[in-house]
N, C-alpha and C positions, 0 to 999 in steps of 0.2 A: 435467364441469362440475357443480357442486353446484346445488341448487335455488335457493339465494340468488344465485349467479352468474347462473343462467338468468333469474331474476326481474329482476335489475339490467340484464341485457342487453336484455330485452324493454322495460323502462322507457326505456332510452336510445334504443332503436330507435323507440319511440312518440314520444319527444321530438324526434328527428330528423325524423320524418314531420310532426309538428306544426310544426316550424320551417320546413320546405319549404312547407307550406300557408300559413303566415303570411307568408312571404317573397313568395309568389306574390300573395297578397291585397294586400300593400303595393304591389307593382309594378303591379298592376291599378288600384288606387286612384290612384297617382301618375300613371299614364298617362291615366286618366279626367280628373283635374284638369288635366293639361297640355293635353288636347284641348278643354277648355272653360274658358278663362281668364275671370276676372271682368270684367263689364261694368257699365254703369250700372244695368242691370235684372237682372243675374245675379250673385249672390254665391256664393263658394265657400268662405268662411271656415269654415263648419261641416264641410265635407269635409276641409279642411286640418287642422282640430282632430282629426277622427276618424283621419286619416292619422297624425298625430303620436302619438295614443294607440296605434295599431297598431304603429308603429315602436318605441315604448317597450316594448311587450309582446315584440316581436321581439328587442329588445336584451336583455331579461331571459332569454328562452329561449336566446339565444346564449351568455350568461354561464353558464347551467346546463350547456349542452353542452360549452363549453370547460373547465369545471371537472371534467367527467367523463372527459376525454381526456388 
């Protein structure tokens, strides 16, 4: 394996690890939102917005990984 191949392999592995971390974060956020639905005194719209941002980042990371395989 050349140094370029080794470098690319390391980068792909880091991207996979980051994907797993992001996916876990999204799952935890979604579970937290599901456990605390909105009420008259509690809003979760900010949490849902943050969740959607994390999902968008996860989607980008997914596209990168799929492009490398």
